[in-house]
DOMI-302867 format. One record per residue (C-alpha): residue number from 1; z, x, y; residue in three letters. Coordinates in Angstrom, 2 decimals. Each point is the difference from the previous one (the first is absolute). Layout:
! residues N
[NUM, [Z, X, Y], ALA]
...
//
This chain:
! residues 163
[1, [35.08, 4.18, 9.65], MET]
[2, [1.42, -3.50, 0.42], LYS]
[3, [2.18, -0.74, 2.98], GLU]
[4, [3.48, -0.70, -1.31], ARG]
[5, [2.25, -2.12, 2.10], VAL]
[6, [3.52, -1.07, -0.81], LEU]
[7, [0.51, -3.09, 2.09], SER]
[8, [3.30, -1.23, 1.30], GLN]
[9, [-1.42, -3.50, 0.00], ALA]
[10, [2.44, -2.89, -0.17], PRO]
[11, [1.03, -0.98, -3.48], MET]
[12, [-2.44, -2.76, -0.78], ALA]
[13, [1.71, -2.79, -1.83], GLY]
[14, [3.34, 1.81, -0.33], TYR]
[15, [2.77, -2.35, -1.02], ARG]
[16, [3.66, 0.97, -0.32], PRO]
[17, [0.97, -0.12, -3.66], GLY]
[18, [-3.51, 0.90, -1.17], GLU]
[19, [-0.19, 1.37, -3.53], CYS]
[20, [0.86, 3.70, -0.07], PHE]
[21, [-2.61, 0.82, -2.62], VAL]
[22, [-2.69, -1.77, 2.02], GLY]
[23, [0.89, 2.01, 3.10], ALA]
[24, [0.15, 3.23, -2.02], ALA]
[25, [-3.40, -0.66, -1.58], ARG]
[26, [-1.57, -0.71, 3.40], LYS]
[27, [1.41, 3.25, 1.37], ALA]
[28, [-1.04, 1.88, -3.13], SER]
[29, [-3.59, -1.24, 0.27], ARG]
[30, [-0.14, 0.92, 3.70], ARG]
[31, [1.41, 3.50, -0.57], LEU]
[32, [-2.18, 0.59, -3.05], THR]
[33, [-3.12, -0.87, 1.99], GLN]
[34, [1.17, 2.18, 2.90], PHE]
[35, [0.50, 3.04, -2.26], TYR]
[36, [-3.14, -0.73, -2.06], ASP]
[37, [-2.01, 0.05, 3.25], ASP]
[38, [1.65, 3.26, 1.02], ALA]
[39, [-0.75, 1.65, -3.36], LEU]
[40, [-3.56, -1.31, -0.27], GLU]
[41, [-1.65, 3.24, 1.26], PRO]
[42, [1.38, 1.95, -2.98], CYS]
[43, [-0.91, -2.68, -2.56], GLY]
[44, [3.53, -0.88, -1.11], LEU]
[45, [1.85, -3.28, 0.16], ARG]
[46, [3.67, -0.13, 0.91], SER]
[47, [0.97, -0.69, -3.63], THR]
[48, [-1.80, 3.18, -1.08], GLN]
[49, [1.48, 2.06, 2.83], TYR]
[50, [3.48, -1.21, -0.94], THR]
[51, [-0.51, 1.17, -3.59], ILE]
[52, [-1.22, 3.45, 1.08], LEU]
[53, [2.94, 0.34, 2.41], ALA]
[54, [2.50, -1.13, -2.64], GLU]
[55, [-1.39, 2.43, -2.58], LEU]
[56, [0.62, 2.80, 2.50], GLY]
[57, [3.71, -0.93, 0.12], ARG]
[58, [0.62, 0.52, -3.71], PHE]
[59, [1.20, 3.41, -1.16], GLY]
[60, [-2.06, -0.31, -3.18], ALA]
[61, [-2.86, -2.34, -0.94], PRO]
[62, [1.50, -3.43, -0.71], PRO]
[63, [-0.71, -2.38, -2.83], ALA]
[64, [-1.61, -3.29, 0.96], LEU]
[65, [3.33, -1.82, -0.30], ALA]
[66, [1.68, 2.50, 2.34], GLU]
[67, [-2.74, -0.34, 2.60], LEU]
[68, [0.08, -3.80, -0.28], ALA]
[69, [3.77, 0.01, 0.50], SER]
[70, [-0.28, 2.26, 3.07], ALA]
[71, [-2.63, -2.37, 1.43], LEU]
[72, [2.07, -3.10, -0.88], VAL]
[73, [-2.98, -1.27, -1.94], SER]
[74, [-0.92, -0.70, -3.59], ASP]
[75, [-1.89, 2.33, -2.30], ARG]
[76, [-3.08, -2.19, -0.23], SER]
[77, [-0.46, -0.16, 3.80], ALA]
[78, [0.52, 3.75, 0.36], VAL]
[79, [-2.37, 0.65, -2.89], GLY]
[80, [-2.63, -2.17, 1.68], HIS]
[81, [0.43, 1.88, 3.29], ASN]
[82, [-0.19, 3.37, -1.77], LEU]
[83, [-3.45, -0.65, -1.50], ARG]
[84, [-2.07, 0.83, 3.11], PRO]
[85, [2.23, 3.02, 0.72], LEU]
[86, [-0.62, 1.29, -3.54], ILE]
[87, [-3.73, -0.76, 0.27], ARG]
[88, [-0.24, 1.94, 3.27], ASP]
[89, [1.98, 2.95, -1.38], GLY]
[90, [3.02, -0.39, 2.29], TYR]
[91, [2.40, -0.46, -2.89], VAL]
[92, [-0.15, 0.81, -3.69], ALA]
[93, [1.91, -1.14, -3.05], LEU]
[94, [1.53, 2.72, -2.13], GLU]
[95, [1.91, -0.22, -3.26], ARG]
[96, [3.76, 0.39, 0.22], GLY]
[97, [1.54, 3.28, -1.15], ASP]
[98, [2.62, -1.59, -2.27], LYS]
[99, [-1.77, -3.19, -0.99], ASP]
[100, [-3.76, 0.43, -0.43], ARG]
[101, [-0.44, -3.79, 0.18], ARG]
[102, [1.38, 0.00, 3.52], GLU]
[103, [-2.40, 0.33, 2.95], ARG]
[104, [1.11, 1.80, 3.16], ARG]
[105, [-1.76, -0.66, 3.31], ILE]
[106, [-1.06, 3.23, 1.69], VAL]
[107, [-1.14, 0.34, 3.60], LEU]
[108, [-3.05, 2.26, -0.24], THR]
[109, [-1.05, 2.64, 2.55], ALA]
[110, [-2.69, -2.43, 1.12], ARG]
[111, [2.67, -2.71, 0.35], GLY]
[112, [2.22, 2.32, 2.04], GLN]
[113, [-2.94, 0.69, 2.31], SER]
[114, [-0.79, -3.71, 0.32], LYS]
[115, [3.66, -0.73, 0.73], HIS]
[116, [0.02, 2.59, 2.82], ARG]
[117, [-3.18, -1.53, 1.45], GLU]
[118, [1.42, -3.52, -0.22], ALA]
[119, [3.39, 1.03, 1.35], ARG]
[120, [-1.48, 0.78, 3.42], ALA]
[121, [-1.51, -3.50, 0.16], LEU]
[122, [3.22, -1.53, -1.30], TRP]
[123, [2.00, 1.91, 2.63], GLN]
[124, [-2.21, -1.39, 2.77], ALA]
[125, [0.69, -3.52, -1.30], ALA]
[126, [3.73, 0.76, -0.22], GLN]
[127, [-0.04, 1.23, 3.61], ASP]
[128, [-1.86, -3.13, 1.12], GLU]
[129, [2.48, -2.25, -1.80], PHE]
[130, [2.91, 1.87, 1.63], LEU]
[131, [-1.65, -0.32, 3.42], ALA]
[132, [-0.35, -3.75, -0.42], VAL]
[133, [3.39, -0.79, -1.54], TYR]
[134, [2.14, 2.89, 1.20], GLY]
[135, [1.78, 2.62, -2.08], ARG]
[136, [3.35, -1.78, -0.27], GLU]
[137, [-1.49, -3.37, -0.97], ARG]
[138, [-2.41, 1.65, -2.45], SER]
[139, [2.73, 2.06, -1.69], GLU]
[140, [2.22, -3.07, -0.22], SER]
[141, [-2.86, -1.94, -1.61], LEU]
[142, [-0.71, 2.78, -2.52], ARG]
[143, [3.68, 0.24, -0.89], SER]
[144, [0.27, -3.76, -0.54], ALA]
[145, [-3.18, -0.08, -2.11], LEU]
[146, [1.17, 2.86, -2.23], LEU]
[147, [3.43, -1.62, -0.36], ASP]
[148, [-1.76, -3.13, -1.24], ILE]
[149, [-2.40, 1.94, -2.23], ALA]
[150, [2.81, 1.76, -1.88], TYR]
[151, [2.69, -2.71, 0.02], ASP]
[152, [0.72, -0.88, -3.64], PRO]
[153, [1.68, -3.26, 1.06], ARG]
[154, [-3.42, -1.41, 0.91], LEU]
[155, [-1.49, 0.20, -3.46], GLY]
[156, [-1.13, 2.38, -2.63], ARG]
[157, [-0.71, 3.49, 1.24], THR]
[158, [-0.78, 1.39, -3.45], ASP]
[159, [-3.05, -2.15, -0.76], ARG]
[160, [-2.08, 1.66, -2.75], GLU]
[161, [1.88, 3.27, 0.42], VAL]
[162, [1.86, -0.09, -3.30], ALA]
[163, [-2.03, 1.02, -3.06], PRO]
//
């Protein structure tokens, strides 16, 4: 297994007033790689783990648009990320009860098992992140990120959700 290190190295090239999206993308790439490395032993990427975890939060299998909305993503990106999960039998598409044209995304028994396996690896990465950045700072960061993710003043939050 790869050695994962979250460095507290000085911010190379940081300039006050730097573009917020640039800083967010840098952090996103760093965190994505950190979690991808952590999940590597179970064969999932962080995008796939996030989908399996989100599916577990729904009371009933969601439609693609509902899952995309929950992930603050668009249907085409979610559909692209679902393909390997469908191929590997972790999720399945089922027809809707009321509208047979609708497809519901179902977390299979195999997907539930894979999620449990991955969750242990994810938890180790979470613990490492908390150890490096501290609980209070980490929770503050998560809160700020989710505030941004769901703030309708910052742009469309319904992209491709409407029929």
